[in-house]
N, C-alpha and C positions, 0 to 999 in steps of 0.2 A: 715465206711471206710474199704475197702478191704486191706488185708495185703499180698495178693498173689503176689510174685515177679517173678513167672515163666512166660516164654513166653506164649502168648495166641493169638489165632486168633481173628479177629474182632468180630466174632459171639459169642466167649466165654466171651467177656468183659461185665461187667455191663454197663448200659446205659450211666451213667455219663462219664466213661472212654472212651466208644466208641465215644460219641459225641465230646469229646475233641481231640481225635486222628483224627477224621474227620476234625475238624477245623485246626489242624496242617497240614494235607494233603492239605486242600484247600489253606492255606497260601502259601505253597511251590508251588502249581500249579499256583498261581497268581504272583509268583516271589518275594514273601515276606519271608524273613528269620525269622523263629520263634525262632532261637537261634543265634543272631548276635554276631560277635566277639567283638563289642563295641557299646555303645550307648552314647548319649550326657549326660553329668553330670557336672554341674558347682559348685554345693554346696550340702552338705548333708541336710536332712530335719532338723536335729538338729541345724545346722548353721543358717538356715532360721528362725527357731523358736527363736533362741537366738538374731538374728539381729532385728527382728520385734516384739518386746515384747509388745509394748504399742500403736499399731495402733488403730485409731478410727474406728467406723463402716463405711462400704462402702467407703473405701479409695483405690485409685489406686496409687501404688508407682512409676510406670514408670520403675521399675527394672525388667529386663528380666533374667530369670534363666532356667536352665535345671535340673530337679530333677528326682530322681529315687525312686522306692519303690515297695513293693508288695501290690496288691489290696486286701484289707480285707473287703471293703464295696463298693457296686456299686448300683446306682439308676439311671435308664435311663428313661427320660421323652421325650416329643416331640422334643423341640429345645434346651434343656439344660440337660446335664448329670452330675451327681455327683459321685465322688469316694473318698475313703479314702486310701491314700498311707501310708504304714508302712515300716520303715527301720529296720535293724538288732537290734538296741538298744531299739526298741519299740516306737521311736518317730513317730508321725503320722501327716499328713497334708492333707487337702482337696484339691482335684483337680476338676476343673470345666471345662467342655467342652461345648461350645455354638455354635450353627449353624453359627452365623455371624463371629466367630473367626476361626473355623477350616474347615468350608464348609460341604456340605451335604455328600460327599463321605467319608471323615474322620470320621464324626459323625456316619454314618451308619456302617462303619467298626468297630468303637469302640463298638457299640451296639452288633454287631454280632460275632466279633472275640474274644473279651476280656471277660475272666471269673474271678471269685474270685480266688485268688492265683497266677494269672499271675503277672509277674514283668514287669514294663513299665518305659519308660522315657517320661517325659512330659516337654515341653518347653513352656514358657509363662510368663505373668506378675504376680508379687506378689501383691495380693490385699487382702482386707477384704470384705467379703460378706455383704449383707444387714442385716444379723444376727450377723455380727461382727466376723465371722469365718475366720482366716488366711487361705488363699487359693492361689493356682496357677491357673490363668485363661489361659487355653491352647490356643496356636496358632498352635501347632503341637504335635504329640505324636508318639512313636515307641514302639513296643514290644521288651522287653529285654530277656524274657524267658517265654515260654508257659508252664503252669502247666498242666500236663496230669492227675493229680489226684485232686479231690476236697478236700478242707480243712475240718476238723471236724467243726460242727456247735455248737452253744451254747446250743442247745436243747439236744444234745447227746455228752457230754464231754468225752474225752478219759479216759479209766481206767488207774490205775497206771502202770499196766503191759505194756499197749500200749505206755504210755508216755516214759517209760524206753526203750522200744524196738525201738521206733521211736522218739528219742530225737530231731531230726531235725524238726519234726512237732511240738513237744512240745514247742520248742524255738520260733516257728512262732506264735503259738496261745496263749501261757500262759505267762503272765508277770512274775509270780513267777519263772518260769524256766529261764527266761532271767536274773532276779536278781541274782539267785543262780549261774549261769554260770559266771557272771561278778564279783560276790563277791569273788570267789576263787582266781583269780589273785591279787585282792586287799589284801587278807589275806596273800598270798605268799610274796608279796612285803613288807608287814608289818613285817612278820617273819624275812626276810633278813635284813631289816632296824634295827630291835631290836638286832639281832645277831651282826651286824656290829658295832652298838653303844657300844657293850660289847666286841669288839675286837676279835670276833670269825671269823675264816676263813672257807669259804665254799669249800668243796672238792667233788669229785665224786669217788665212789668205785664200784667194779664189780657187775653186776647183775647175771652173770654166774659164779658159784663158784665150785671148785673141791670138797668141802665138805660144808655141811650146818652147820651154827652155829650162835651164837649171840642171840638166842631166843629158847624157847621150842615150836616148831611148826612142823607140818608135811610138808615137802617140796614138790614142784613139781620137777620131775626128767626129764632130757632131755639127748640128746646124741650129741656129737660133731663128725661129720664125719672127719673134718680136723685133730683132735687129736686122733680119735678113742678111745674115753673115755666117760664115763658117767659124766654128770654135773648136778648141782642143781641150780634152780632159787633161788635168794636171799630171805631168810626169814627175814633178818635184816642186817644192815651194821656194826654192833657193832665191830666185830673183826678187820675189816679193819680200822675203825676210831680210834680204840685204837692203832693200829700200827702207825697211824699218830702222836698220842701223844708221843709214844716212840721216834719217829723221830724228835720231837721238835715242832710240830704244837700243841701248848699247849691248844689252844681253837679252837675246830673244830666242824663243823656241816655239815650235808647233808640233803637235801630234796630229797627223793628217792621213787622209786616204789618197793614194796615188794610183795611177792607171797607166800601164805600159802594154802596148799592143805587140807582145812578143811571146816567146815560148813559155810553157807551163811544165814544171817538173817538181822534183822533191824539195827544191829550194826557191822556186819561182812561181808567182801567181800573178795573173793579169791585173788584179786589184789587190792592193796590199796596204798595210798600215806602216807608217814611217814616223820617226821623230827626227827633226832637223833643228839645229841650233847654231847660233853665231855669237861670238863674244868679241867686242871691240877691244883693241890693244892686246889681243891674244894671238897665238899662232898655232901651227900644227902640233906643237908639243903641249901647250896648255890645254888645247881642246882634247888631246888624247887623255890627259889626266881627268878631265870632266867625264869623258866617255867611260873610263875605267870605273869611276865612282858610280855612275849610273848603273852599270852592269852589276857591280859587286853589291850595291844597295838593293837592287832588284832580287839578287840571289838571297840576300838576308831576309827580304820581305816574304819570300815564298818558301824558303828552306831553313831559315834560321842560321845559315852558315854560308860561307863562300864556296863550300863543297856541296854541289847539288847531285841528287840521285836521279838518273834518267829512268824512263819507263821500263827499260830492260834490266834495271839493277846496277848498271855501270855508274861509277861516280866520276864527276868532272870537277877539278879544282879551278875555280875562277879567281882565287885569291892572289895576294901579293902583287909585285910589279911584273909586267909581262915581257916576254922575249921580243926582241926586235931583230929583223933581218932586212937586208937590202934586196929589193926586187931584182936588180941586175946581177947581184952576187948569186941569188938563187937560180937565175937563168943560167949563169955561167957554170954553176955546179951541175945543173941538170943536163947541159949539152956537152960538157967537158971541154969547153973553150971559153976564153975571156970575152964576155959580151958587155957592152956599155950602151948608153943612150945614143952614142955616135956610130954604133955598128950599122952598116947599111942594110937596107931591106933585102938586097940580093943575098947577103950573108945569112940573114935571118931565115930566108926562104930555104936555103940549103940545110940549115939546122932542122927546120920544121919538116922538110921532106924526109930527112934521115930518121926523124922520130915517127914517121908515118902519119903526120897530121894532114888534114885536108885544109888547103889554103883558099880563103875567099879573095878573089882578085881586087875587091874594093877595100881591103884592109890597108890602112896606112902603116908606116913603120912601127909606131908605138903600139898600135892595136895587135900587130903580129907578135911583138915582144910580149905583150900581156897574155896572148893566147898560148905562147910557148911556156910562159911561167905557170899558167894554170895546168898545162899538160904535164909538166915535170915536177911541180912542187905542191900544188894545192892540196892534194889528198894527204900529204904528210903533215899538214898544219893542224894538228888536233888540239894541242894546248893553245890558249890565247896567244896570238902572235901578231905584232904590228909589222906589216910588210911596207918598207919605207922607200920613197923615191920613185915616182912614176913618170912615164914619158910625157913631154910637154904637148905633143900633138893629139893626145887623147884627153887632155885636161885643160880645156879652154878657159876655165874660170879660176885657175889656180896660179899662185905666184911662182915664178921661176926659183929653183933652188939657189940659195945664196952662195953655194960653192961649186956644185957639180953641174957642168953644162949639159943641156938637153933634158934635164930632169926638173920636175916641179916638187914643191914641198907638199906632197900628198902621201898619206898612208891608207892602207886597207887593213882592217882588223879581221883576222881569220880565227875561227873556232870550229872544231870538229870538221875541218875540211871545207867549210863554206865561208863566204865573206859575210860578216855580221855588220860592219860599220865602215865608214870611210871619213877621213878628216883632212883638212887643208890649212895651209896659210893662204888666205884669200888674195886674189889679184884685185888691187884697188886702183890701178892706173887706168883711167878711162880710155886713153889713147891706145895702149897695148890691148885693152879689152876689146876695143872696136876692131883692131886688126885680127884678133883671135876669132871673133864672131863672124867676120867677113870670110875668113878661111873656112869656118864651119859651113857658112852659107854656100860657098863654092863646092864643098864636098856634097852638100845636099843637092845642088844642081846637077852633080854627076851621078846622082842616084843613091846616095847614102841616106836611108830613111831615118837614121838615128841622129843625124847632124842637127845642131841647133840653128835657130834663125837669128837674124840681127834685130835685137829688141831695142829700138831707139829710145823708148821711155826709160828703160833700165840704164842705158848709157847716159841719158840726160841726168838721171838721179846720181850716177857716179860722178858726173862733172860738177856737182855741188860739193863734192868732197866726201870720200868714204874713208873712215879711219882704218888703220891696220887691224886685222882680225883673224881669228881662227874660226873655222866652220866644220860642222860634223853632220852626217846623216846616218841613221841606223834603222834597220828594219825591225819593227816591233814583233812581227810574226817570227822573224829569225831569232830575235832575242828569246822568245818562247821556245824555239827549237833548241837553243843553247842551254836553256834551263831544264828541258824535259827529254831531249833526244828524239822528239817526234818529228815527222815530216811536216812541211808547211801546211798541207791540207788538213792536218790534225790540229794545228794551232789556230787556224782560222775557223770560226764557228760555222759560217756558211760560205765556203769557197765556191767559185764559179764552176759549174759542171754543165756538160752538154745535156740538152733535153733528152728524156727517155724515149727510146724507139717505141712506136705504136705496136 
């Protein structure tokens, strides 16, 4: 399949494209509209399938319908032609065109004008064939849209790169793509239903922000002509959602688009969907319970069970209560020495060097500890696991652990070796929060492009009194990964891709 989208003369086009354009021109010359404004349609293919589920072989129902679909199979014989129509959800139905029903002219036109990939309207009687196949026996037909490009064939399936780049074709030809696209709204609906059952209120917060905050990530920068000022694309909605809690929306959530100007791989996308929520008078434990309910209810919504089947046939059990491990215990086990939040950066560098890791000189102590953890333990965390207790210097918005020095009450939830969600006991002391954000700003001044800025309005909001609370953020695309076993580019309908080379 060609991917050239530039204008071309007839002589430049591959044969398949040239022939189809010639057919289009011929239709117009004969007064036939290849792209009509409307065609007859009385039922969907799915409705017909559902209505006539138990018809016997070779039955004529007497029911006349007009059905539409894309032609994905076509077999033309002398006096009888067969085609398979497919509609958007993947439902298929056989169409039969016989000489005695449509006449010679219409049969000849079908054979010469119609190609695989064309969309048609077929009017006729609903029957079952001599082989028992539910069909529509045409009395007339009309072209709904002429396809000027051939569909990929089974002998040469599309590569992953082509599937992502031309998702519209992927949705036509591959059932897995259609399932993934329809699974996402089912998951979104489930998330909202779970939050609603727990009395959370959904809000919307700005995507364009005067300063970036709520996460340690490198932002995308843009410019407002109207305000004559630099703006940032949202990296997280946290600071605005916390403002809501200050204002009395005690249980709040948002399903949002975030933008992070960093790497792209099998679990990272520069633009991604996230759900973030906060509950007043909760903590990292209570928000972990909410998170587990969200994920397990989503599994029930799409699979009817807490055990989900991935695209490769592997089953994953998301049910029950989930395992918990300590971040620093996992690091200690991985390096073979006792490591705590008070272990010096020099000691950590020795362990990292021994492990063959590349060390970024800008990393603070906690960041190095987290990198060592990911190196030694992340891939082993296949079943759902809460990794508990993160370093304070990488968690500027989180409350200090009530017992363990140098650690905050933060967990990361790992599934299938990737981080799915993160949760906190939120820091609510505005004085300590100011100190933490100033430390972040100092890191930023030293060249840390992921460091947060000092948000004075957020600090002012905190000074009006913020209740104790638990907070959580979870990648929606990653939730789809956990439910399907697919990579992130397969769970996002239209992920960012580089432009095609000329």
